[in-house]
Structure formats: structure tokens, C-alpha cells
N, C-alpha and C positions, 0 to 999 in steps of 0.2 A: 368232173373238168375243173381242172385249177385257172381261176381270172385272176393276172396280178392285180389289187386295187392300189392304187399310188396309195403312199402313207403320207399327209402332210408333216410339216416340220416346222421348228421354231429352233433359233440357236440363242444358247447364253453365253454373252460374253463378259466380259472383264479382264481386270488388270493382275497381275501375280500376284498370288494371296490374296485375292477380292472375296474371295468364299463362295466360286461357283461352284466348285462340285457339293458343298454342302447342300447349296440352293437347289439344283439341282435332286439331288437325292431327296428331299423333303416336299418338292415338287412331284415328282415321280410317284412317291407312296401315296401323296393328296390323289390322286388322280387314278391309280389303279384302284384303291378303294372307293373311287367312282364306278369302279367299273369298266375302265378303258386300258385296250390294250396297249403299252407304251413300250414302244424301242428308245435305244439309245444309242447317241456315234460321240464319242472322246478322239477329240483331237490330240494329237502328241505334237509338238514341234519338234523333238529332237530326234536328228538323227540315227536309228539304229537300236531302237527298244527292240523285246523280244520277249514275247507270252511263254515262251517254250525255252527250255534249261539242257544245258550240256548232261547228258545222263540218261534223259530219257527215250523213249523209242522213237516218237516222230521226231526229236531231235536229230537222232542220227539218222533219219529218213531225208531230213533235207540236208545235213550236213553230206551225205552222199549224192546228196545233187538235183532231189526233187523240188520239181518249182510249187507244186504244192501240195499240202498237206493236210486229212480232214482226220479229226480225232473225232472218236463217235463211242458214245454210253449212252445208257439208259436214262433219258431225259436230259440229257445236252448233244450238240456237236459245235466243235470250233474249228475253223480253217484257217491254214496259214499259209499265206502266197506269197512268194516274192513279186513284186514289180519294179518298172524302171520310173524313177521320179517319184512324185506325190498325186495321188487319185483326189480329185475332184470331188467335193464333200456331194453334188448332185449327183455323180455317178455312185458313190454309195449308198444315195437312199433308193436307187433303182433295183438296187439289191437287197432292198429290205421292203416288199409290197407287203400289205394287207394290217398294219399298225394303223390305231385311232391317231396317234401321234409320233411323231419321232424326234425325241429332245439333242439339239446335240451342242456340245462345251466347247467353243472355240468356233472356227470354222470362220471370225468376225468376216471375211470377204468373199462370202459364197454366195450372197445373194438374197441369203434366208430374210424373213423379220427376225429381228433380233433384240431380246432383252438384256440391257444392259445394270451391271452391280455397280456401284461406288460405294463404301462403305469406309464411315470416317477415321477406322483405324487405320488405315493403310494411306501411305504417302501421295502415291500417285494415284490413288480413286480420287483423295482432296483437292488436288492439283486440279484433276480431270474437271471434277465438278466445283470449281472454282471460275474453271475457265467456259464449260457447260452453260452457267450460270451467267457469264457478263456477255456471252452469243444470244440469252435469250432477250438479255434487258437493249441489248443492243439493235435485236431484229437479223442477227444473223443467221444466214438459213441453216436448217437441222444437215449437217455431213461435211460442212465447211471444215476444209483441213487449217485447223487454227493454228497446230503449230508448226506448218511451214510457214506461215503468214508472220510469225514472228521473226522469222529466218529473214524476211525479209526477199520471201519467194515473189510475191504477186506483191510489190513495191509499186507506188503510185506512176513512179514515171515508166512502169511496165506495164505497166494496165493495157488492154487492149482495148478500144473504145468500142469496138463491135459487141464484146460481152455484157450481155447483161444482167449477167445474175450477178444477185445483191451480196457480192463476197465483202470483208474488210479489208482493207490497205493497213501495211503495217503502222502507217502514222495515228491511225483511228483505233490502233489498240494500246490498251492503260498500260503504261512502264510498269504498273505494279503485276499486270498479267503477263507482262511479257518477260519480266525477272523468274514468273513463275515455270514457263516453257519456252527459254532458249535451250542451246545447247547445251549451256552450263551443269543444268538439271543433271541429277545423279542417275536419271534415266530417261535418256530423250527418246531413245528408240522407242522405249516400250511404251511412253507417251503417244509419241507422233500415230503411232499404227494403231495406238487400241483407243480413237476417241470414239465418241456415238457418233453415227453414222446417218444417212435418209435412211434407211430400213430401221431404224432403232422403233419399237414399239412403243417399249415401257422400260422403266426404271425400278431398279431394286434398291433401296438406301436407308439410311441414317442419317443425311446430311438436308438439315431442313432446305439450305441454297437449292439444291438440286430437284427437290421437291418442286418448289418455285416455278423453276426453271421449266420440267417435264409439264406444266400447267400450261405455262406460256407457249412452249411447243406443241401443246395438244395430243400429249401422248399418257400414255398411264404410269400410274409411280405408286408405287408399293416398300411396306415398312421391311427390312430385313427377316421379319418375325410374321408378316402377314399372307403366309402360304394358301390358306383357304381363298382372301381375297384377289390373289395370285393366279391361282386356280382358276377361278371363277372367271378372269379375264383369260384367259388360256384357253378353257371350255370354251367360251360363247364365240372366240373370235377364228382356233385353228385347230382344234380338235374336228375329225373328219365328222360330218354330218351321218347318222344312222340313216339307213335307205329301207323302207318297208313297200318290196316288190308285191301287186296285186295284181293276180290272175284274175281276167273279167271273164266272167262263165256265167252272167247273172240274164245274157239275150235270149229272144225271143228260139232264134234259130227257124225259122217258117221256112224258108228254101232250105233247110238242111232234113226239115222232116222230123228230129227227134235233136236231142242235148246234145250239143258239139263237146261238152268234157268228158263224157262218157262213150263216145263214138270208138269202135275199135281204130288205133293205128297203129301198124307194124305188127300188132296182136294184140297191145294192150290200151286198157283208154289215153284216148289222145291227151286229158289234161295231165296223164304222170310223165309224160314226155316234156313236157312247158314246166313241172315240179322239178324233173331230174338237171332240165337247163339252166334253172335259174334258181335254188334253191343255194347254189354256190354265192351268189353275189347277194343275198338278202337275211339283212339282217332281223327282220319280222318279214315272215309270208304268210298272203292272206288271197283266199280267194271270193268272190260277190258271187252268190249264187242264191239262189229261192227256194233248190233242191239239196239241200245240206242232207236229207237223209240220203239222197242218191251218192252223195261224194263220202257219209260215214267212213267207208272203208280207207279212206286216207289216214285217217290215224292209225291204225293198224298198220299201212305199209310203211307209213315215214314218222314211228313216232320221237324221234330226235330233231322233228321237224318245227313240232307245236302249229302245226298246219291250222291258222284261223279261218272258219268259215263263214262268213258275214252276209245279210242279206240286205236288201234295197234298202234304203231310207227313203227313197220317193216314192209316190204314188204312180206316178207316172213312168212309161220306159221312155228310152232315148239314150243318144249318146251324152249328153252333158249330164241326164241326173245317174247315169252310168257313172261316168267320172266325180260326178259329187259325191257317191257312196264310196267311191274308191279310198278317195282321199279323208273325209270323215272318219271314214274307220282305222284308215293307217295311226300308228303312234308316233313314227318317226317322222322329223321336220324334212326329208326328200323321200317323194314316193314314185318309186315307175311302174308305170301302169300297163299291163301287155294283155291282148286280147287271146283267147284259150285258143283260137285257131292259129293263132301263128307258129305255125309247125316248126320253123328255123326261130323263133324267138333269139335275140343274142345276150347272153349275159355280161360279152364284153360291150357290148353298147349301151348297157346301162352302165358300167363302170364308167364309162368317156359320158357318159349322159350327167351324171353324178360329179365326174368331177369340174366338167363345164361351168356347171352350176353353182359349186365351189371357187372355184377362178374368177369367173364372171358377176357374180352373184345376181344370176337369173333367175326369175319365179317358174319359166317354164322355157326347159331344153328340151327341143322340138326336128327331130328328123323333119326332113323336106327333098321333093324329087319332084319329078314331071308328072306327079299324079296329083302332085300339092301336099301338104301336110301328113304327118303321120304320128294322129292324135294319141292309138293307143301301143303305141312303143316310143312310148316319149317319159318324160319326167318333171315331174311338178313340186315347187315349195308349197306344204300344207299351207300354213297359215297365211300366206297371200292371196291362193287360189281359191281357198273355199268359201270364202266372204266374197270375191268376187264372181262366182262360180252362184254362188245364193241370189245374187244380185239378177244373175242373169235368169236366172231360174224363173224368181217373183215376176220379170219380167216375161215368163210363158215361152227364154226361147227354150230350146233343144240342141242346138249344133255345139258340137264339142268346143269348137274355135272362136265361141260368140263372146265369152270374158278376155280373149287377146288382148283386147284393146284395155285394157283394165291395167294389164302385170306387164312387169320386164321378161318378155319373148325372145329367148333367141334362138336364130336358127342352126340346124345341124343338117349342115350339105350332105349329098350325094358322094362326093368326093371324100368326105371325113368320114361316112357311112365305110366308105370302101376300103379307108388306111385301117379303120377298125375291124371290120369281117370282106377281107380281099373278094371270097367268092359271094359275096349278096346274099341274095335270097331272106335276107329275116324279115322281109315285112310279107313275105307269102303267106296267105290266107285262102279260106276254104268255106266257100259259102253254101256249097253242095255237095250230095254225096260224088257226083262227077268229079268235082274236082276237088275232092280228097283223096277220091280215088287215084286220079291222074297223080299227083304230090306224091302217094306214097309207093306207087311203081318207079315213081322217079328215086325216089328217097332209096329202094329196097332195088332197084338197079345200079347206086353205086357201091 
């Protein structure tokens, strides 16, 4: 089962000859050395570029009228497709799932977080740095179209009184700055379309004034040769957080009469079904169990998965102690916790929860329906939740949601669950032999 895990992305932008490609090359190499899977997109602004050449068989295919040609060889594949107009950057990203990060060169207007390069040896960069510094000193909003203002587009007499955006008027812009950015500049289009925007999260520069301005705006600033510092920044803020998937198999199973993990389902131990469903979305796969010997066969059956069997870390049993064990034993920042009897546990829902956590900065992303919360098909941020759970355990709490008031919880409603899993059923679980038999019969009948 292949689940498309969305790739986070950042864009590195700058003016012509600012050194974008060199910085990207060095950043990719540093992140790959840190064991991240990095993809890249290069925006080519010129119409008619080609990566295929006359005389090649693939070129002949396209020349004959093929709208799409795939070239495949051991270890490599390339696709050349004819399109109308220009495809949006985010559309391209949708075709590149599974990367820890995609680094985009260009696409300034994509809406992605951007890192701006300003190099003193480049005249256009120097002029942008001057205006960037002036804007920071005057308190102009990051993203203000300074160049248009020097052309009088927002003159005082044309200003809309209802517009409360702190935008500088032409009369407020020093003449020295206006002279650098008027239409008489050698490259007015290059400058006016390539200034820092509201999406700018950092700059790379060797210009002192630009460093100072970046601090004023509260964004990152890195020297041209500080690739490790830049990689630290990107890693902390934009690289896809790794996900540990923990299958909870440590319950007492009193109503089932035996361990749920090894009970047969469709001719195989139930735990193997959960492993095979969830492994494709797990950067780390753990099973909480106090019967490690009973599950030792999993190492031989799935040697490529490096499954970790971990015991309870609490003396007492209960939902909250079990959750504490799952988070405490996991190695990654995001932890998806799934009960071992959820026969139709959804890897797609795990991906959706992790994506929501990344986008909302939540500590818990939990499905909720008419029955309430589903804490054992939810995703947790380890660093925030472990301490909050420990506090409640020390107070004698055992309910899974007892700590929710201490952390940021984002609910994942039933409507969203059905968008991810249109057939539903991912929370169906079996507590008795009769329930399991009914689920199995339904499963085999489909």
C-alpha cells in the first residue's frame, strides 16, 4: 500500500547572478549528509527550454506527436510532458510526495516560505539591500512593494483612507532611495518583481545593513558561507518531522480471553495485518507489549522493518499509562498511536494527522465523532505530551484525554476522516471473540 506523504517545501530566491544555485547545491548536500531525503524544483523563466535533443529517440517520439514521454533506465527515470501555459509550483509539489523537504529555486510568488539571497557583488542585490534596510528603519511592513511606491503608485493624494496598512507614501521615501529604485534603474523589472515579501523567512547575505534589517524584521540572517547554520534553521522549521508509529498491544484483553496481537484474523496473527497497513507511513515502528517472546517471530517475518518491541514503563495499567509508554519509548517528534485491534487502521489518516500537526503546530491531532475522541488512532507531539501526561499520572489520572487541557489539541472531525478514508471504518475494533468473528466474516465477504 503506497500512501502519498506530502512533501514540505521552501523556496530560495534572489535576483539574476545572486548565487541561488550555489547556495541550494550546498544546502542540499548538507541536508542529505544529515540523512534527509531532499527533492528539488528549478523554475526556468524562459519559454522553450528543452532537456531532450534532436537525434535522441525520446526527442523523435515527441517530434512525432507524443504529448508525454518517459525515459527509463536502471536507477533513473525522466518524464517530458507538453503542457499549455505554466504549471503552478504547488501542483508540481503534489507530484513529489515522500520527501523530507523539497527545495525550490525561484517561484517567488508561489506562497511558499522563502529565503532571500543578497550578495554585495551584485548591483541589483545591493540596491535591494539598501531599500530593505530603509524599510526596516522606517517600520514599513515586510512585503511592501517599495519600488512601485517610488513611482508614485501610492501617492499621498491617492491613498485610501480606509486602508490601515502601514504603507509608506512616496513623500516619506528618502530621495536617495528613490533615485536607486526609479524606472531609470538599469534593471527596474528585475528589482520591482524581486523584493523580499511577507513570505520571506530568512536572508543569506554578506551585506551588513541587510543583516541588521533582518533582525529588525525578526527573520533569520545567515552569511553566504554559513551553510551549517542555514541547514540548522531549515531543519528545525521546515523539514518534515519524522513519525514513530506505535501499535498498542499491551492491554490485558480480558474480554477477548487471550492476547489480541496474536489472535488469528483471516488466517494470520492480527498484529501482522496492522504492521503491513502502517509500516509504509512509519519512520519508526514500535509495538508496546509485555509479551515480547510471543512476538519474537516478527523480527524474522519483517527483517527490513527493524520493529522495536517495548514493555510498559508504568507499574499500573490503563489508557493514559499505555499512552505514556508509547510516547516515552518513541524516538521521533511525532508519534502516531494505534490500538492493535483496529483492524482497518488507516495509514492515510496517520499521514493526514501528521500533516495537520505540522500545519497547525498542534500537540495532539485527534479524530472525534459522535462517540467522542479516538485517542488510539491519534498523533501526538512527543516533547509537549510526555511531560503533561506524567503530571497527570502523578496525580492518579488514567483517562487518555486527562492531559488535553495542558496542551494544544486540534480535533480531526468525522467529515475530514471521511475525506481521507471515504469508506470509513478505521475506528472499528474488536473486544470479544464474537466481535472479531463478525469483523472477519465481513472482511472475507468483501
